[in-house]
PASEZA-59542 format. One record per atom (N, C-alpha, C): z, y, x. Coordinates in steps of 0.2 Angstrom, whole numbers, plus 2048, in hexadecimal, padded with zeros to 3 digits. Layout:
<pts>
ZYX;...
</pts>
This chain:
<pts>
81ECDC80D;81DCDC814;823CDD818;825CD981D;82BCDA821;82BCE1824;832CE3826;833CE9829;82FCE9830;82FCE4834;82CCE383A;824CE4839;822CE1834;81ACE2833;819CE9831;81DCEC82D;81BCF382B;81CCF7831;821CF6835;821CFA83B;81BCFA840;819CF4841;813CF3845;80DCF6842;80CCF683B;806CFA838;807D01839;80DD04839;80ED0B839;80DD0D841;80FD09845;80ED0B84C;806D0B84E;803D0584B;7FCD0584D;7F8D0B84A;7F9D0D844;7F6D13841;7F8D19845;7FED1A847;800D2084B;7FCD20852;7FBD1A855;7F7D1A85B;7F0D1C85A;7EDD19855;7E6D1C854;7E5D23853;7EAD2684F;7EAD2D84D;7EBD31854;7F0D2F857;7F3D3385D;7EDD33863;7EAD2D863;7E5D2D868;7DFD32866;7DDD32860;7D8D3685E;7DAD3D85E;7E0D3F85D;7E3D4585D;7E3D48864;7E5D44869;7E6D47870;7DFD47873;7DAD43871;7D3D43874;7D0D49871;7D0D4A86B;7CDD50868;7D0D5786A;7D7D5786A;7DAD5D86C;7D9D5F874;7D9D5A878;7D7D5B87F;7D0D5E880;7CBD5B87D;7C4D5D87D;7C4D6487B;7C8D66875;7C8D6C872;7CBD71877;7D1D6F87A;7D4D7387F;7D0D75885;7CCD70888;7C8D7188D;7C2D7688C;7C0D76885;7BBD7A883;7BED81883;7C4D82880;7C7D89880;7C8D8C887;7CAD8888C;7CBD8A893;7C5D8C896;7BFD89895;7B9D8A898;7B6D91895;7B7D9288E;7B4D9788B;7B8D9D88A;7BFD9D88A;7C3DA2889;7C9DA388E;7CAD9E892;7CFD9E898;7D6D9B896;7DBD9B89A;7E1D98899;7E5D9B894;7E5DA2894;7E9DA6890;7E7DA4888;7E0DA3887;7DEDA1880;7E1D9A87F;7E1D96884;7E4D8F882;7ECD90880;7EFD94884;7F6D96882;7F7D9887B;7F2D9D879;7F2D9F872;7F1D9986D;7ECD9586E;7EBD8F86A;7F1D8A86A;7F4D89870;7FAD85870;800D8886D;801D8F86D;806D92869;805D91862;7FFD92860;7FDD91859;7FED8A856;7FDD8585B;7FFD7E859;806D7E858;80AD8085C;811D8085B;814D84856;811D89854;813D8D84E;812D89848;80DD85848;80BD81842;810D7B842;812D79848;818D74848;81ED77845;820D7D847;826D80844;826D8183D;820D8383A;81FD85833;81FD7E82F;81ED78832;81ED7282F;824D7082C;82AD7382F;830D7182C;832D73825;831D79823;831D7B81C;82CD78818;826D7781A;821D74816;823D6C815;826D6981A;828D62819;82DD62814;832D66814;838D66810;835D67809;831D6B807;82ED6C801;82AD667FE;825D64803;821D5F800;824D58800;829D57804;82DD50803;831D507FD;832D567FA;836D567F4;831D557EE;82BD577EF;826D567E9;822D4F7EA;822D4C7F0;81DD467F1;821D417F4;820D3B7F2;823D357F6;81FD347FC;821D2F800;81DD2E806;816D2C806;814D29801;80DD27800;809D2D7FF;80AD317FA;806D377F9;807D3C7FE;80CD3D801;80DD42807;809D4080D;809D3980F;805D37815;7FDD38813;7FBD3680D;7F4D3680C;7F1D3D80B;7F5D41808;7F3D48807;7F3D4C80E;7F8D4B812;7F8D4E819;7F2D4B81D;7F1D4581D;7ECD41821;7E5D4481F;7E3D45819;7DDD47816;7DCD4F818;7E1D53817;7E1D5A819;7E0D5B821;7E4D57824;7E4D5882C;7DDD5682E;7DAD5182C;7D3D4F82E;7CED5582D;7CED58828;7CAD5D826;7CBD6382B;7D2D6582C;7D3D6B830;7D2D69837;7D3D6383A;7D1D62841;7CAD63842;7C5D6183E;7BED6283F;7BCD6983E;7C0D6D839;7BFD74838;7C1D7883F;7C6D76842;7C8D7A848;7C3D7984D;7C1D7384F;7BCD72854;7B5D76852;7B3D7584C;7ADD7984A;7ADD8084B;7B3D83849;7B3D8A84A;7B3D8C851;7B6D88856;7B5D8A85D;7AED8985F;7ABD8485D;7A4D83860;79FD8885D;7A0D8B857;79BD90855;79DD97857;7A2D9785B;7A4D9E85E;7A8DA2859;7ACDA0855;7B0DA4850;7B5DA7854;7B8DAD852;7BDDB1856;7C3DAC857;7C6DAD85D;7CBDA885F;7D1DA985A;7D3DAF857;7D8DAF853;7D7DAB84D;7D1DAA84A;7CFDA6845;7D0D9F846;7CED9D84C;7D0D9684E;7D7D9584F;7DBD99851;7E2D98852;7E5D9884B;7E3D9B846;7E6D9B83F;7E5D9483C;7DFD9183D;7DDD8A83B;7E2D8583F;7E3D86845;7E7D82849;7EED82847;7F1D88844;7F7D88841;7F7D8483B;7F2D85837;7F2D81830;7F2D79832;7EED77837;7EDD70839;7F3D6D83A;7F7D7183E;7FED6E841;803D6E83C;803D73837;808D72831;807D6C82E;800D6A82C;7FFD64829;800D5E82D;7FED5E833;7FFD58838;806D57839;80AD5B83A;811D5A83B;815D58835;813D5B82F;816D58829;814D51828;80ED4F829;80DD48829;810D4482E;811D47834;815D4383A;81CD42838;81FD47835;826D46832;826D4082D;821D40829;821D3A824;820D34827;81CD3382D;81BD2D830;822D2B834;825D30837;82CD2E83A;831D2C835;831D2F82F;835D2C829;834D25827;82DD24827;82BD1D826;82ED1882B;82DD1A831;830D16837;837D15836;83BD1A834;842D19834;844D1582E;83FD15828;841D10823;83FD09825;83AD08829;838D0182B;83DCFE830;840D03834;845D00839;849D0683B;850D07838;854D0D839;857D0D840;856D09844;859D0984B;856D0F84F;85AD12853;858D18857;853D1585C;853D0F85E;84FD0C863;847D0C861;847D0A85A;840D0A857;83DD11857;841D16855;83ED1D855;83CD1F85C;840D1D861;83FD20868;838D1C86A;838D16869;832D1286C;82BD14868;82CD16861;827D1985E;824D1F861;829D24863;827D2A866;824D2986D;827D24870;824D23877;81DD20876;81CD1B872;815D19871;810D1E86F;812D2386B;80ED28869;80CD2D86F;811D2E873;810D32879;80CD2F87E;80CD2887F;808D24884;801D24881;800D2387B;7F9D23879;7F5D2A879;7F9D2F878;7F7D36878;7F4D37880;7F8D34884;7F6D3588B;7F0D3288D;7EFD2C88A;7E9D2888A;7E3D2C887;7E4D30882;7DFD3487F;7DDD3A883;7E2D3D886;7E1D4288B;7DDD40891;7DFD3A894;7DBD38899;7D4D36898;7D3D33892;7CCD32890;7C8D3888F;7CBD3D88C;7C7D4488B;7C5D47892;7CAD46897;7C9D4989D;7C3D458A1;7C2D3F89F;7BDD3B8A3;7B7D3A8A0;7B6D3E89A;7AFD3D896;7AAD4189A;7A4D3E89A;79ED4289D;79DD4989B;79CD4D8A0;79BD5489E;794D578A0;792D5C89D;78BD5F89F;78CD658A3;787D6A8A3;788D708A7;78ED748A4;791D778A9;797D7A8A8;79ED768A7;79DD6F8A8;7A3D6B8A7;7A5D6A8A0;7A1D6B89B;7A3D6A894;7A0D64891;7A4D6088D;7A1D5B889;79CD5E884;796D5B883;791D5E87E;78DD5987B;789D5B876;784D57873;787D5186F;784D4B86E;786D4686A;78DD4486C;78FD44872;796D42874;79BD47871;79AD4D871;79ED5286E;79FD51867;799D50863;799D4F85C;79ED4885A;79DD4385F;7A1D3D85D;7A8D3E85E;7AAD43863;7B1D44864;7B4D4885E;7B0D4D85B;7B2D51855;7B3D4C84F;7AED4884E;7AFD43848;7B5D3E849;7B6D3B84F;7BBD37850;7C2D3B84F;7C2D41851;7C8D45850;7CAD45849;7C6D45844;7C7D4583D;7C9D3E83A;7C4D3983C;7C5D33839;7CAD2F83B;7CDD30841;7D2D2C844;7D9D2C83F;7D9D3083A;7DED30835;7DED2B830;7D8D28830;7D7D2382A;7DDD1D82A;7DFD1B830;7E4D16830;7EBD1882D;7ECD1F82E;7F2D2282B;7F1D22824;7ECD24821;7EAD2381A;7EBD1C817;7E9D1781B;7EAD10819;7F1D0E818;7F5D0F81E;7FCD0D81E;800D11819;7FED16817;802D1A812;803D1780B;7FED1280A;7FED0E804;805D0A803;808D08809;80ED04808;814D0980A;814D0F809;819D1480B;820D12807;825D1280A;82CD10808;830D16806;82FD1C809;833D22808;831D25801;837D277FD;836D2A7F7;836D327F8;836D357F2;837D3C7F2;83ED3E7F5;83ED437F9;844D457FC;848D4A7F8;84ED487F6;852D4C7F1;858D4F7F5;859D567F3;85ED597F7;865D567F5;869D567FB;86FD537FA;874D577FE;87AD577FC;87FD5B7FF;882D58806;882D5C80B;884D59811;889D5F814;88FD5C817;894D61819;891D6681E;893D6C81E;890D71822;891D6F829;896D6C82B;897D6B832;892D66835;88FD62830;88AD5D833;883D60833;882D66832;87BD69832;87AD6B83A;876D6883E;877D69845;872D6F847;874D75845;870D7B846;870D7C84E;876D7C851;877D7D858;873D7885C;874D7285A;870D6D85E;869D6E85E;866D70858;85FD71857;85DD7785C;861D7C85B;860D8285F;860D81867;865D7C869;865D7B870;85FD77872;85CD7386E;856D6F870;850D74870;850D7986C;84BD7E86C;84BD82873;851D84875;852D8887B;84FD84881;851D7D881;84FD79887;847D79887;844D78881;83DD78881;83AD7E883;83DD84881;83BD8B883;83AD8B88B;83FD8988E;840D8A895;83CD84899;83CD7E896;839D7989A;832D76898;82FD77892;829D74890;823D77892;823D7E893;81DD82894;817D7F898;819D7D89F;814D7B8A3;811D748A1;815D6F89E;813D6989C;80ED69896;810D6E891;80CD6E88B;805D7288D;805D75893;7FED78895;7FBD7489B;7FDD6E89B;7FBD698A1;7F4D688A1;7F0D6889B;7E9D6789B;7E6D6D89F;7E7D7389D;7E4D798A0;7E7D7A8A7;7EDD798A9;7F0D7A8AF;7EDD758B4;7ECD6F8B2;7EAD698B7;7E2D6B8B8;7DFD6D8B3;7D8D6F8B4;7D7D748B9;7DBD7A8B8;7DBD7F8BD;7DDD7E8C4;7E2D7A8C4;7E5D798CB;7E1D748CF;7DFD6E8CC;7DCD698D0;7D6D668CD;7D3D698C8;7CDD678C5;7CED628BF;7C9D628BB;7C9D5F8B4;7CBD578B5;7C9D548BA;7CAD4D8BB;7D2D4B8BB;7D5D508BE;7DDD4F8BF;7E0D508B8;7DDD528B3;7E0D528AC;7E2D4B8AA;7DDD468AC;7DED3F8AA;7E5D3D8AD;7E5D3E8B4;7EBD3B8B8;7F1D3E8B6;7F1D458B4;7F7D488B2;7FAD458AB;7F5D448A7;7F7D418A0;7F9D3A8A1;7F7D368A5;7F9D2F8A6;800D2F8A9;801D348AE;808D358B1;80DD368AC;80BD3B8A7;810D3D8A2;811D3689D;80CD3289C;80DD2C898;812D2889B;811D278A2;815D228A6;81CD258A5;81DD2B8A6;824D2E8A6;827D2D89F;823D2E89A;826D2D893;828D26892;825D21895;827D1A894;82ED19897;830D1D89C;837D1D89F;83CD2089B;83AD24896;83FD28892;844D2488E;843D1F88B;848D1B888;84DD1888C;84BD16892;850D14897;855D1A899;852D2089A;856D2689C;85BD27896;859D27890;85DD2988A;863D2488A;861D1D88A;866D1888A;86BD1988F;869D1B895;86ED1C89B;873D21899;870D27896;874D2C895;879D2B88F;877D2688A;87BD24884;881D20887;87FD1B88C;885D1788E;88AD1B892;888D21895;88DD25898;890D2A893;88ED2A88D;890D2E887;890D36889;88AD3888C;889D3F88E;887D43888;88AD48887;888D4D881;881D50882;87ED5287D;877D5687E;878D5C882;87ED5F881;87FD65885;87ED6588D;87ED5E88F;87DD5D896;876D5A897;875D55893;86FD51894;868D55893;868D5988E;862D5D88C;860D62891;865D66894;863D6B899;861D6789F;864D628A1;862D5E8A7;85BD5B8A6;859D598A0;852D5789E;84DD5D89F;850D6289C;84BD6889D;84AD6A8A4;84ED698A9;84DD6A8B0;848D658B2;848D5F8B0;843D5A8B2;83CD5C8AF;83CD5F8A9;835D608A6;831D658AB;835D6A8AE;832D708B1;832D708B9;837D6C8BB;838D6D8C3;832D6A8C7;82FD658C4;82AD628C8;824D668C9;823D6B8C4;81DD6F8C4;81ED758CA;823D758CD;824D798D3;81FD778D9;81ED708D9;81AD6E8DE;813D6C8DC;812D6C8D5;80BD6B8D2;805D6E8D5;806D758D7;800D798D9;7FED768E0;802D738E4;801D728EB;7FCD6C8EC;7FDD678E8;7F9D618E9;7F9D5D8E3;7F3D598E1;7F3D558DB;7F9D508DB;7FCD4E8E0;802D498E0;808D4D8DD;808D548DE;80ED578DB;80DD588D4;806D598D1;805D598CA;807D538C7;805D4D8CA;807D468C7;80ED458C7;812D478CC;819D478CC;81CD4B8C6;81AD518C6;81CD568C1;81BD538BA;815D508B8;814D4D8B2;818D478B0;819D438B6;81DD3D8B5;824D3F8B3;827D448B6;82ED468B5;82ED498AE;829D4D8AC;829D518A6;829D4C8A0;824D478A1;824D4289C;82AD3E89A;82ED3C89F;834D3989E;839D3E89B;83AD4489D;83FD4889B;83DD4B894;837D4D893;835D5088C;836D4A887;833D44888;834D3F883;83BD3D882;83FD3D887;846D3C886;84AD41882;848D47883;84BD4D87F;849D4C877;842D4B876;840D4B86F;842D4486C;843D3F86F;845D3986C;84DD3986A;851D3C86F;858D3C86E;859D41868;855D47868;856D4C863;855D4985C;84FD4585C;84DD42855;852D3D853;855D39858;859D34856;860D37853;862D3C856;868D40854;867D4384D;861D4684C;860D48845;860D43840;85DD3D842;85CD3883D;863D3583B;868D35840;86ED3283F;873D3783B;872D3D83D;876D4283A;874D44832;86ED44831;86BD4582B;86BD4D829;868D4F824;868D56822;868D5681A;869D5C818;86AD5D810;863D5B80D;85DD5B810;857D5980D;854D5280F;858D4E812;855D48814;853D4781B;851D4181D;84FD3F824;848D42825;844D42821;83DD45822;83DD4C824;841D50820;842D57821;846D58827;84BD54829;84FD5582F;84BD54835;846D4F835;842D4E83B;83DD5483C;83AD56836;836D5C837;839D6283A;840D63838;844D6983A;845D68842;846D62844;847D6184C;840D6384F;83BD6084D;834D62850;833D6984F;835D6C84A;833D74849;837D7884E;83DD7684F;841D7A854;83FD7985B;83DD7385D;83AD72863;834D76864;830D7685E;829D7A85F;82AD81860;82FD8485C;831D8B85D;832D8D865;836D89868;837D8A86F;830D89873;82CD84872;826D82875;821D87874;821D8A86E;81CD8F86C;81DD95871;823D97871;824D9D876;822D9B87D;824D9587F;822D93886;81BD93888;817D90883;810D90885;80CD97884;80FD9B880;80DDA287F;80EDA6885;814DA5888;816DA988E;814DA7895;814DA0896;813D9D89C;80CDA089F;806D9F89C;800DA189F;800DA88A1;803DAD89D;803DB489F;808DB58A6;80DDB18A6;811DB28AC;80EDAF8B2;80BDA98B1;808DA58B7;802DA98BA;7FFDAD8B6;7F9DB18B8;7FCDB58BE;802DB88BE;804DBC8C3;808DB98C8;80CDB48C6;811DB08CB;80EDAA8CD;80ADA68CA;809D9F8CB;80DD9A8C8;80BD958C6;80FD908C2;815D8D8C6;814D8D8CD;819D8A8D1;820D8F8D1;81FD958D1;824D9A8D1;827D9A8CA;823D9A8C5;826D9B8BE;82AD958BD;828D8F8BF;82BD898BE;832D898C2;832D8B8C8;838D8C8CB;83DD908C8;83BD968C5;83FD9A8C1;842D978BB;83ED938B7;840D908B1;845D8B8B3;844D878B8;848D828BA;84FD858BC;84FD8A8BF;855D8E8C1;859D908BB;856D928B6;859D948B0;85DD8E8AC;859D888AC;85CD828A9;861D7F8AD;861D808B4;866D7E8B8;86DD828B7;86CD898B6;872D8D8B4;874D8B8AD;870D898A9;872D878A2;876D808A3;874D7C8A7;877D758A8;87ED768AB;87FD7B8B0;885D7C8B3;88AD7F8AE;888D848AA;88CD868A5;88ED818A0;88AD7D89D;88CD78899;890D7289C;88FD718A2;894D6C8A6;89BD6F8A6;89BD768A7;8A2D798A8;8A5D798A1;8A1D7A89C;8A4D7A895;8A6D73893;8A2D6E895;8A4D67893;8ABD65897;8ABD6789D;8B1D658A1;8B7D6989E;8B6D6F89C;8BCD72899;8BFD6F893;8BAD6D88F;8BCD69889;8BFD6288A;8BCD5F88F;8BFD59891;8C6D59894;8C8D5F897;8CFD60899;8D3D61893;8D1D6588E;8D4D66888;8D6D5F885;8D1D5B884;8D1D55881;8D7D50884;8D6D5088B;8DBD4C88F;8E2D4F88E;8E3D5688E;8E9D5988D;8ECD57886;8E8D57881;8EBD5587A;8EAD4E878;8E8D4A87D;8E8D4387B;8E2D40878;8DCD4487A;8D6D41877;8D5D43870;8D3D3E86C;8D2D40865;8CED3B862;8CDD3B85B;8C9D36858;8C2D37859;8BED32857;8B6D33858;8B4D39855;8B6D3B84F;8B4D4184C;8B5D47850;8BBD47853;8BCD4D858;8B7D4D85D;8B5D47860;8B1D47865;8AAD4A863;8A8D4885D;8A2D4B85B;8A2D5285A;8A7D55858;8A8D5C857;8A8D6085E;8ABD5C863;8ABD5F86A;8A3D5F86D;8A0D5A86C;899D5A86E;895D5F86B;896D60864;892D65861;894D6C864;89AD6D865;89CD74867;899D7586E;899D6F872;896D70879;88FD72879;88CD70874;884D72873;883D79871;888D7C86E;887D8286A;885D8886F;888D89875;886D8F878;880D8E87D;87DD8887D;878D87882;871D8487F;872D8087C;86BD7C87A;868D80874;847D6D86F;846D6E86D;846D6986F;80CD5786F;80AD5586D;80DD52868;80DD4E866;812D4C861;817D48865;81CD46862;822D43865;828D47866;
</pts>
């Protein structure tokens, strides 16, 4: 099979899985909000992101034991069972902490498989553009799943119920079948540890991404619950579609920044401001909510795509699969803290004021990094510039003091 054909099959499988994932998780989230409140959704969201973070060491270990075919099939089967178990526990009234534990396990498995899928995409087409468009396609179809969930017929109390709810739960699990199928043609072998120079391990870069996600991602990752509380369940669909439209603009934003050779120490805090600033106006009118999600979709997708592309290009001592999992894990650490804290703070201040405060912190970070970069630019000009390798070192140093659904 040609690389282009292989890439198309991978994207198709990812689209089916991502639609089912977002549809099921949105119905699950709305059930949590109705039965336990927004704080409980924040707890489940934090559990999800803790699972994403824990997937990094799991991926490093499993990718050394299994090739791509075995890894993808094992994670697809386990994830399907865990997805259905999570929903079942919620519906039978199990303690919320028990549901959260299964959510953690589900996302450890899910993001291990997702790292494997991205490694297969990189093997089929190593260009950064292919990875960015893959992630944008996933983000767009997830928005479609969220919108579909928000528009499903509901019964008394505004909840999906009966045979329709059963169908959602079943599809939530079986939508992983295409992933199982395309795993049969996996190209990635077992990941063997290799030596990489210490200066190429981008710890500061990863930590910077985590900080931006901590300050910028909270309202957007809670958009399902916030949209329902602010303007009603039907606006969940509109906010998801606005996010999808924004994500489609992300590759253009990244390309523009690349042409200007802007370092992540500048672009990432700026994108963080874009993630959260629109939420200042979201409580006042549904149009503000749509604008917030449009801007957040563009900026969050740009950050995630740029971060993954840099990780794939730099490499790690455990291979591309593990490196991509590490990038997702560090973003998840920041996002887990954000979704855990934002509901508690907004209960007293309101999402608009909280978003304004977060945007101000990111603005301050951007000002500091701009000053840092200008200082180093003057030093480079004073000493006659430098080789490309020196430029890479300066960009990494600039990131050090400042700077994380699927995608």
